C-alpha positions as CSV (number, residue, x, y, z in Angstrom):
1,M,0.0,0.0,0.0
2,T,2.9,2.4,0.8
3,E,4.4,1.8,-2.6
4,F,1.1,2.5,-4.3
5,L,0.6,5.8,-2.4
6,Q,4.2,6.8,-3.1
7,T,3.9,6.1,-6.8
8,S,0.6,8.1,-6.8
9,I,2.5,11.2,-5.5
10,F,4.9,11.1,-8.4
11,A,2.1,10.2,-10.8
12,L,0.2,13.4,-9.9
13,A,3.3,15.5,-10.4
14,T,3.9,14.0,-13.8
15,A,0.2,14.5,-14.7
16,G,0.6,18.2,-13.6
17,V,3.5,18.7,-16.0
18,I,1.6,17.0,-18.9
19,A,-1.6,18.9,-18.1
20,V,0.1,22.4,-18.2
21,S,1.8,21.5,-21.5
22,A,-1.3,20.0,-23.1
23,V,-3.6,22.9,-22.2
24,G,-1.3,25.3,-24.0
25,L,-1.3,23.2,-27.1
26,T,-5.0,22.7,-27.1
27,L,-5.7,26.4,-26.6
28,S,-3.7,27.3,-29.7
29,Y,-5.3,24.5,-31.7
30,G,-8.8,25.5,-30.5
31,V,-8.5,29.0,-31.9
32,T,-6.2,28.5,-34.9
33,R,-7.2,25.0,-35.9
34,F,-3.5,24.3,-36.5
35,I,-1.4,21.6,-34.7
36,N,2.0,23.3,-34.0
37,F,4.7,20.8,-34.2
38,A,7.2,23.4,-32.9
39,Y,5.3,23.6,-29.6
40,G,7.7,21.2,-27.9
41,E,10.6,23.7,-28.6
42,F,8.7,26.3,-26.6
43,L,9.0,24.0,-23.6
44,T,12.8,23.7,-24.3
45,M,13.1,27.5,-24.6
46,G,11.4,27.9,-21.2
47,A,13.9,25.6,-19.6
48,F,16.9,27.1,-21.3
49,F,15.9,30.7,-20.8
50,T,15.4,29.9,-17.1
51,L,18.9,28.3,-17.0
52,I,20.5,31.3,-18.7
53,L,18.8,33.9,-16.4
54,A,19.6,31.8,-13.3
55,G,23.2,31.6,-14.5
56,A,23.2,35.4,-14.7
57,G,22.3,35.7,-11.1
58,L,18.5,35.7,-10.8
59,P,16.9,33.4,-8.3
60,L,15.2,30.4,-9.8
61,V,11.6,31.6,-9.4
62,P,12.1,35.2,-10.8
63,A,14.2,33.6,-13.6
64,A,11.4,31.2,-14.5
65,I,8.8,34.1,-14.5
66,V,10.9,36.2,-16.9
67,A,11.7,33.1,-19.0
68,V,8.0,32.1,-19.6
69,L,7.2,35.7,-20.5
70,L,10.0,35.7,-23.0
71,V,8.7,32.5,-24.5
72,G,5.3,34.0,-24.8
73,L,6.7,36.9,-26.8
74,A,8.8,34.6,-28.9
75,G,5.7,32.5,-29.7
76,V,3.9,35.6,-31.1
77,L,6.9,36.6,-33.1
78,I,7.4,33.1,-34.6
79,A,3.7,32.9,-35.4
80,R,3.8,36.3,-37.3
81,I,6.9,35.4,-39.2
82,F,6.3,31.8,-40.1
83,Y,2.6,30.9,-39.6
84,D,0.4,33.9,-40.3
85,P,1.4,34.2,-44.1
86,L,0.4,30.5,-44.5
87,M,-2.9,30.5,-42.6
88,S,-5.0,30.7,-45.8
89,R,-3.1,27.9,-47.6
90,G,-4.5,25.0,-45.6
91,P,-3.2,22.7,-42.8
92,F,-0.4,20.8,-44.7
93,P,1.9,23.8,-45.5
94,L,1.5,24.9,-41.8
95,L,2.3,21.5,-40.5
96,I,5.5,21.2,-42.6
97,T,6.5,24.7,-41.7
98,S,6.1,24.0,-38.0
99,V,8.3,20.9,-38.2
100,G,10.9,23.1,-39.9
101,V,10.6,25.7,-37.2
102,A,11.0,23.0,-34.6
103,F,14.3,21.8,-36.1
104,I,15.6,25.4,-36.6
105,L,15.0,26.2,-32.9
106,Q,16.4,22.9,-31.7
107,N,19.6,23.3,-33.7
108,L,20.0,26.9,-32.7
109,L,20.2,25.7,-29.1
110,R,22.7,23.0,-30.1
111,M,24.9,25.6,-31.8
112,F,25.1,27.8,-28.7
113,Y,24.9,25.2,-25.9
114,G,25.9,21.9,-27.5
115,S,24.1,18.5,-27.2
116,D,25.4,17.6,-23.7
117,P,22.8,17.6,-20.9
118,K,22.9,20.7,-18.7
119,R,22.0,20.6,-15.0
120,F,18.9,22.6,-14.2
121,P,19.5,24.8,-11.1
122,V,17.1,23.0,-8.8
123,P,18.2,23.5,-5.2
124,L,18.5,20.4,-3.0
125,M,15.6,20.2,-0.6
126,R,14.7,17.7,2.1
127,P,11.4,16.0,1.5
128,W,8.5,16.1,3.9
129,H,7.9,12.8,5.7
130,I,4.5,11.5,6.9
131,G,4.8,8.1,8.3
132,N,6.4,5.9,5.7
133,L,5.6,8.3,2.8
134,F,7.9,11.1,1.7
135,F,6.8,14.1,-0.3
136,P,9.5,15.7,-2.4
137,K,9.1,19.5,-2.2
138,A,9.8,19.9,-5.9
139,Q,7.0,17.5,-6.8
140,V,4.6,19.2,-4.4
141,G,5.6,22.6,-5.9
142,I,5.0,21.2,-9.4
143,L,1.5,20.0,-8.4
144,L,0.6,23.3,-6.8
145,V,1.8,25.3,-9.8
146,S,-0.1,23.0,-12.2
147,L,-3.3,23.3,-10.2
148,G,-2.9,27.1,-10.2
149,T,-2.4,27.1,-13.9
150,M,-5.5,25.0,-14.5
151,L,-7.5,27.4,-12.3
152,A,-6.1,30.4,-14.2
153,V,-7.0,28.9,-17.5
154,H,-10.5,28.1,-16.3
155,L,-11.0,31.7,-15.0
156,L,-9.6,33.1,-18.3
157,L,-12.0,31.1,-20.4
158,R,-15.1,31.4,-18.3
159,R,-14.8,34.8,-16.5
160,T,-13.0,37.2,-18.8
161,M,-14.0,38.9,-22.0
162,V,-10.8,37.8,-23.8
163,G,-11.6,34.2,-22.8
164,K,-15.1,34.5,-24.1
165,M,-13.8,35.9,-27.4
166,M,-11.3,33.0,-27.6
167,R,-14.1,30.5,-27.2
168,A,-16.2,32.4,-29.8
169,A,-13.3,32.3,-32.3
170,S,-12.8,28.6,-31.5
171,D,-16.4,27.7,-32.2
172,N,-16.8,29.8,-35.4
173,E,-14.1,32.3,-36.4
174,M,-16.2,33.8,-39.3
175,L,-19.2,34.3,-37.1
176,A,-17.1,35.8,-34.4
177,R,-15.5,38.3,-36.8
178,V,-19.0,39.3,-38.1
179,S,-20.1,39.8,-34.5
180,G,-17.3,42.3,-34.0
181,V,-14.6,40.2,-32.5
182,D,-11.1,41.3,-33.5
183,T,-10.0,37.8,-34.4
184,R,-6.5,38.8,-35.4
185,R,-5.9,40.3,-32.0
186,I,-7.4,37.2,-30.3
187,I,-5.2,34.9,-32.3
188,N,-2.1,36.9,-31.2
189,I,-3.3,36.8,-27.6
190,T,-3.8,33.0,-28.0
191,W,-0.3,32.5,-29.4
192,F,1.1,34.5,-26.4
193,I,-0.8,32.6,-23.8
194,S,-0.2,29.2,-25.4
195,S,3.5,29.8,-25.7
196,L,3.8,31.2,-22.2
197,I,2.1,28.1,-20.8
198,A,4.5,25.9,-22.9
199,G,7.4,27.8,-21.4
200,L,6.0,27.1,-17.9
201,G,5.5,23.4,-18.8
202,G,9.2,23.3,-19.9
203,V,10.3,24.7,-16.5
204,L,8.2,22.1,-14.7
205,L,9.6,19.4,-16.9
206,A,13.1,20.5,-16.3
207,I,12.6,20.3,-12.6
208,T,11.4,16.7,-12.8
209,Q,14.3,15.7,-15.2
210,V,17.0,17.9,-13.5
211,A,19.2,17.6,-16.7
212,I,18.0,19.4,-19.8
213,Q,19.1,19.2,-23.4
214,P,17.9,20.7,-26.7
215,A,15.7,17.8,-27.8
216,M,13.8,17.5,-24.5
217,G,10.7,19.3,-25.8
218,W,10.6,17.4,-29.1
219,S,10.6,14.1,-27.2
220,F,8.0,15.2,-24.7
221,L,5.8,16.5,-27.5
222,L,4.6,12.9,-28.1
223,V,3.3,12.6,-24.6
224,I,1.6,16.0,-24.9
225,F,-0.1,14.9,-28.2
226,A,-1.3,11.7,-26.4
227,A,-2.9,13.7,-23.6
228,T,-4.5,16.2,-26.0
229,L,-5.9,13.6,-28.3
230,L,-7.1,11.4,-25.4
231,G,-9.0,14.3,-23.9
232,G,-10.4,15.6,-27.2
233,I,-8.3,17.9,-29.3
234,G,-9.3,21.5,-28.9
235,R,-10.9,20.9,-25.5
236,P,-8.8,22.4,-22.6
237,Y,-10.7,20.5,-19.9
238,G,-10.3,17.4,-21.9
239,A,-6.6,18.0,-22.1
240,M,-6.5,18.3,-18.3
241,L,-8.3,15.0,-17.9
242,G,-6.3,13.3,-20.6
243,A,-3.1,14.4,-18.9
244,I,-4.1,12.9,-15.5
245,I,-4.9,9.6,-17.2
246,I,-1.6,9.6,-19.2
247,G,0.5,10.8,-16.2
248,V,-0.9,8.2,-13.8
249,G,-0.6,5.4,-16.5
250,M,3.0,6.3,-17.2
251,E,4.1,6.3,-13.6
252,F,2.3,3.1,-12.6
253,G,3.4,1.4,-15.7
254,T,7.0,2.4,-15.0
255,A,6.7,1.3,-11.4
256,Y,4.9,-2.0,-11.8
257,I,5.6,-3.3,-15.3
258,A,8.8,-1.9,-16.9
259,A,10.9,1.2,-16.3
260,N,12.2,1.4,-19.9
261,Y,8.9,1.9,-21.7
262,T,7.4,5.0,-20.0
263,Y,6.3,6.7,-23.2
264,A,5.0,3.4,-24.6
265,F,2.4,3.3,-21.7
266,A,1.1,6.7,-22.7
267,F,0.4,5.6,-26.2
268,A,-1.0,2.2,-25.1
269,I,-3.6,4.1,-23.0
270,L,-4.3,6.4,-25.9
271,V,-4.9,3.6,-28.4
272,V,-7.2,1.7,-26.0
273,V,-9.4,4.7,-25.3
274,L,-9.6,5.9,-28.9
275,L,-10.7,2.4,-30.0
276,F,-13.9,2.9,-28.0
277,R,-14.2,6.7,-28.3
278,P,-12.4,8.0,-31.4
279,Q,-13.3,11.6,-30.7
280,G,-11.5,11.5,-27.3
281,I,-13.0,11.5,-23.8
282,M,-14.5,15.0,-24.1
283,G,-14.6,15.3,-27.9
284,G,-18.1,16.4,-29.0
285,I,-19.0,17.7,-25.5
286,T,-19.9,21.4,-25.6
């Protein structure tokens, strides 16, 4: 029983990292109807920007805040340069362009920092102990930040005018534009928020992995896609639910079956669910 509860603690932290990352991706898809394959590189940028700022003397938390804001701005800039001119040409040119952008960003990081893993500046902290269980402070912090992010996304979508306009553009961009919504502004805001959340996901992922390298976001993108598809693509709440299922499945599969096939468990869960509900858990739910 103790082993089960201990694994659950790590499973919830993993689910939190996936949930934050998946929500950012599904927000951008919901408004733009475009699956951005460069999204994983925004996670990598969040981790590396934090590393650079911390190396310059900033404490970890302020460095992470500045880093995720920079990633948000970088996301808008990249969208304007590479994606906006292609929006009217259909999904295939956008998809190929996003893959190219991913490799450009990844190799730029390799040029400046090399391919060797870099240690993320996570301070050593004693875990909390309750009976036979231990609660690593980093994992508890990740879970709290993830819950806060989910709440912030919920309040954004349900309680703010920007969120309501994002939902209107997601449901029907043409109708939203006719109704007076500045869809171009909403798309830019969506790119900023989505990229900012990706940067935050990258910081959380770096804390769990400790060592970071330029391909970390690209590798983790497969897990993000699994959670997004499982929950129902374009559904933020579905992405949260899908992330919990994937995160728990990965950790328990690693703990009880085989430690070398962590990502395989994510896709096994995805395949099983989609066989019975192809649209995802919350796909088609309004």
